[in-house]
C-alpha positions as CSV (number, residue, x, y, z in Angstrom):
1,M,0.0,0.0,0.0
2,L,2.8,2.4,0.8
3,R,4.4,1.7,-2.5
4,L,1.2,2.8,-4.2
5,L,0.9,6.0,-2.1
6,C,4.6,6.9,-2.1
7,P,6.1,5.6,-5.3
8,T,9.9,6.1,-5.8
9,R,11.5,7.1,-9.0
10,K,14.4,4.8,-8.4
11,P,14.3,1.2,-7.4
12,L,14.8,0.8,-3.6
13,T,18.3,-0.3,-2.7
14,N,20.4,-0.2,0.4
15,L,21.7,3.2,-1.0
16,T,18.3,4.8,-0.2
17,I,19.0,4.8,3.5
18,V,21.6,6.4,5.7
19,P,24.1,3.7,6.8
20,N,24.2,4.5,10.5
21,D,25.0,1.1,12.0
22,K,28.3,-0.6,11.5
23,T,26.9,-3.8,12.9
24,P,23.4,-4.1,11.4
25,L,23.1,-7.8,11.8
26,I,24.3,-8.0,15.4
27,F,22.4,-6.9,18.5
28,D,24.9,-4.9,20.4
29,N,25.7,-1.6,22.1
30,H,27.3,0.1,19.1
31,Y,24.5,2.6,18.9
32,Y,25.7,4.2,22.2
33,K,29.3,4.3,21.0
34,D,28.2,6.1,17.9
35,V,26.1,8.6,19.9
36,L,29.1,9.4,22.0
37,M,31.2,10.1,18.9
38,G,28.5,12.4,17.6
39,K,27.3,10.0,14.9
40,G,23.7,9.7,15.9
41,L,21.2,9.5,13.1
42,F,18.7,12.0,14.6
43,T,19.2,15.3,16.5
44,I,17.7,13.6,19.6
45,D,20.5,11.0,19.5
46,S,23.2,13.7,19.8
47,R,21.3,15.6,22.5
48,M,21.0,12.5,24.7
49,S,24.8,12.4,24.9
50,M,25.0,16.1,25.9
51,D,22.2,16.2,28.4
52,R,23.5,15.9,32.0
53,R,20.5,13.6,32.8
54,T,21.3,11.0,30.1
55,T,25.0,11.3,29.5
56,P,25.9,8.9,32.3
57,I,23.6,6.3,30.9
58,I,24.8,6.6,27.4
59,T,28.4,6.4,28.6
60,Q,27.7,3.3,30.7
61,F,25.9,1.5,27.9
62,A,28.7,2.4,25.4
63,A,31.4,1.1,27.8
64,N,29.6,-2.0,29.0
65,K,27.6,-4.1,26.6
66,Y,26.7,-6.5,29.4
67,L,25.0,-3.7,31.4
68,F,23.1,-2.7,28.2
69,F,22.0,-6.3,27.7
70,Q,20.9,-6.6,31.3
71,V,18.9,-3.3,31.3
72,F,17.4,-4.0,27.9
73,S,16.3,-7.5,28.7
74,S,14.7,-6.3,32.0
75,A,12.8,-3.5,30.1
76,F,11.8,-5.9,27.4
77,V,10.3,-8.4,29.9
78,K,8.4,-5.6,31.6
79,L,7.0,-4.3,28.3
80,S,6.1,-7.7,27.0
81,S,4.3,-8.6,30.2
82,S,2.1,-5.5,30.3
83,N,-1.5,-6.2,29.8
84,V,-2.5,-4.4,26.7
85,L,-6.2,-3.5,26.6
86,T,-7.9,-4.8,23.5
87,N,-11.3,-5.2,22.0
88,E,-14.0,-3.6,24.3
89,K,-11.5,-2.9,27.1
90,G,-9.2,-0.7,25.0
91,E,-9.0,1.5,22.0
92,V,-6.6,2.9,19.4
93,R,-6.8,6.6,19.9
94,R,-7.2,8.8,16.8
95,K,-5.4,11.5,18.7
96,C,-2.9,10.3,21.2
97,N,-3.8,12.9,23.8
98,Q,-7.6,12.4,23.6
99,V,-10.0,9.6,24.3
100,N,-12.0,8.8,21.2
């Protein structure tokens, strides 16, 4: 459907994206190393490394992949075990800050 709504003039290749990850097939902490070197893809990436509230976290994750894995897995378990409301009990909001 997106191809119909947003056709491209050139065929899609890997050259149509910004190569921002040196280890795209490996789950690792390289993102945080890149952010510390100012190589974040988005502005928010760079700002995280300069904000006094988040700099220590970015630095720790860049230096210690095992800490990153531990924190990530804990957050993933919490997220996956949350009880998402569906059907009559929940709704997808048309505007995120307003109940339908």
